[in-house]
C-alpha positions in Angstrom: 0.0 0.0 0.0 2.8 2.4 0.8 4.3 1.8 -2.6 0.9 2.5 -4.2 0.6 5.8 -2.3 4.1 6.8 -3.2 3.5 6.1 -6.9 0.2 8.1 -6.9 1.9 11.0 -5.1 4.8 10.9 -7.6 2.4 10.9 -10.6 0.4 13.8 -9.2 3.5 15.8 -8.5 4.9 15.2 -12.0 1.5 16.0 -13.5 1.3 19.3 -11.6 4.8 20.3 -12.6 4.1 19.5 -16.2 0.8 21.5 -16.2 2.6 24.4 -14.5 5.3 24.4 -17.3 2.7 24.2 -20.0 0.9 27.2 -18.6 4.1 29.2 -18.2 5.0 28.3 -21.8 1.6 29.5 -23.1 2.1 32.7 -21.1 5.5 33.4 -22.6 4.3 32.6 -26.1 1.3 34.9 -25.9 2.5 38.4 -26.9 -0.5 40.1 -25.2 0.5 38.5 -21.9 4.2 39.3 -22.3 5.7 42.4 -20.6 7.6 43.5 -23.7 5.4 44.0 -26.8 6.4 42.1 -29.9 7.0 44.4 -32.9 5.9 43.1 -36.3 7.7 44.5 -39.3 5.4 45.2 -42.2 7.2 45.2 -45.6 6.1 48.1 -47.8 4.0 47.2 -50.8 6.0 47.6 -53.9 3.8 48.3 -56.9 5.2 47.0 -60.1 4.9 49.7 -62.8 6.5 50.8 -66.0 9.5 53.1 -66.0 11.0 54.5 -69.1 14.6 55.7 -68.9 16.4 57.9 -71.5 20.1 57.5 -72.3 22.1 59.6 -74.7 25.6 59.4 -76.3 27.2 62.2 -78.3 30.2 61.6 -80.6 32.0 64.7 -81.9 33.2 64.2 -85.5 35.0 66.1 -88.2 33.7 69.5 -89.4 31.3 69.9 -86.5 29.3 66.8 -87.1 27.7 65.4 -83.9 26.4 61.8 -84.0 23.6 61.4 -81.5 22.7 57.9 -80.2 19.7 57.8 -77.9 18.0 54.9 -76.3 14.7 54.7 -74.4 14.4 51.6 -72.2 11.5 50.4 -70.0 13.4 49.5 -66.9 10.2 48.9 -65.0 8.4 45.6 -64.2 5.3 46.3 -66.2 4.7 47.1 -69.9 4.6 50.9 -70.7 1.4 51.5 -72.5 1.1 55.3 -73.0 1.1 57.1 -76.4 4.4 58.9 -76.2 7.1 60.6 -78.2 10.8 60.4 -77.8 12.6 63.4 -79.2 16.0 65.0 -79.5 16.2 68.7 -79.1 19.2 71.0 -79.7 19.7 74.4 -78.0 22.5 76.9 -78.7 24.2 79.4 -76.4 27.2 81.7 -76.8 29.8 83.1 -74.4 30.0 84.9 -72.1 26.5 84.3 -70.6 25.9 80.9 -72.2 22.1 81.5 -71.9 20.0 79.2 -74.0 16.9 81.4 -73.4 18.8 84.6 -74.5 20.0 83.0 -77.7 16.6 81.7 -78.5 17.9 78.9 -80.8 16.1 75.6 -80.2 15.4 72.9 -82.8 13.8 69.5 -82.6 16.1 67.3 -84.5 14.3 64.0 -84.6 11.2 62.5 -82.9 9.8 59.0 -82.7 6.3 58.1 -81.6 5.6 54.9 -79.7 2.6 53.5 -77.9 3.9 50.4 -76.0 7.2 49.4 -74.7 7.4 46.0 -73.0 9.2 45.6 -69.7 13.0 45.4 -70.5 12.5 46.5 -74.1 14.2 49.5 -75.8 13.8 51.8 -78.8 16.6 53.7 -80.5 16.4 57.3 -81.6 19.4 58.5 -83.5 20.5 61.6 -85.5 23.4 63.4 -87.0 23.7 67.1 -86.7 26.3 69.4 -88.4 27.0 72.6 -86.5 26.7 75.5 -89.0 29.0 78.1 -87.4 31.7 75.5 -86.4 35.4 76.3 -86.4 36.9 73.6 -84.1 36.1 71.6 -81.0 37.1 73.2 -77.7 39.9 71.2 -76.1 40.8 71.2 -72.4 43.4 74.0 -72.9 41.2 76.1 -75.2 37.9 77.6 -74.2 35.0 77.4 -76.6 32.8 80.4 -77.3 29.7 78.4 -78.1 27.8 75.4 -76.6 25.1 73.1 -78.1 22.9 71.2 -75.6 21.3 68.0 -76.9 18.4 66.7 -74.9 16.6 63.4 -75.3 13.2 63.4 -73.6 10.2 61.2 -73.5 6.8 62.9 -73.1 3.2 61.8 -73.4 1.8 62.6 -76.8 -0.9 64.7 -75.3 1.8 66.6 -73.4 0.0 65.9 -70.0 1.8 65.0 -66.8 2.3 61.4 -65.7 -0.3 60.1 -63.3 0.5 57.8 -60.4 1.3 54.3 -61.6 1.9 55.3 -65.3 5.7 55.7 -64.8 7.5 54.8 -61.6 10.2 57.5 -62.1 9.3 60.3 -64.6 12.6 62.1 -63.6 14.7 59.7 -65.7 12.7 60.4 -68.8 15.0 63.2 -69.8 18.8 63.3 -70.3 20.9 66.2 -71.7 24.5 66.4 -72.9 26.5 69.4 -74.1 29.3 70.0 -76.6 31.7 73.0 -76.4 33.3 74.4 -79.6 34.7 77.5 -81.2 32.3 79.3 -83.4 32.4 82.0 -86.1 31.7 85.2 -84.2 28.0 86.2 -84.5 
C-alpha cells in the first residue's frame, strides 16, 4: 500500500509540474501576456509599374558633325502603354552668358512616336547634326565660345503630366549632354 501511495503522489507531482510548465510556456508565447510587446515589421507594398529611362551618347566628329545615339528603355516591371514621343532637341548658347533662353535657338532634330514598350525592351532614336558656325572643337586647354545642348526626352503625346502608376520615375525620362566648340563670331 505504501508503494501505491508513493506512486500516486509521484504521478500527481509530475502532472502538476508538467501543467505548470505548459501554462508558463503559453504565457510566454502569448504576446498580449508578455511584458515586452512584440513588434511586427510590415514590408512596404511595392507596386510594379512601367519606368521609361532615357540614355544619350554624343560623338564629336569632323567638321562639327555630332552623332547622337539615344535609347529609351523600359526599366520597370510592367509594360509601358502610353502614347508617347521620344525626341532629341538641340539648344544653342554663346559666351559669355551661355544662356539658351537669351540666344533663343532651339530645334527639334528627330522624334519617334511609340505606344507600347514591353518591360525590359528598348527603342533607339538616332540623329546626325552638323553645327553650321563651327570652327573647331574646344579642347581642355582652349575655351570654346559656343555650346550646343542636346536633350533626349520622353513625353506623353498629349503633353500631359504622368499620373500615379503610369511611370515609376518620370525624372529619368530626360537626359541632356553638351558639346563646347569654337564658333564663327556672330
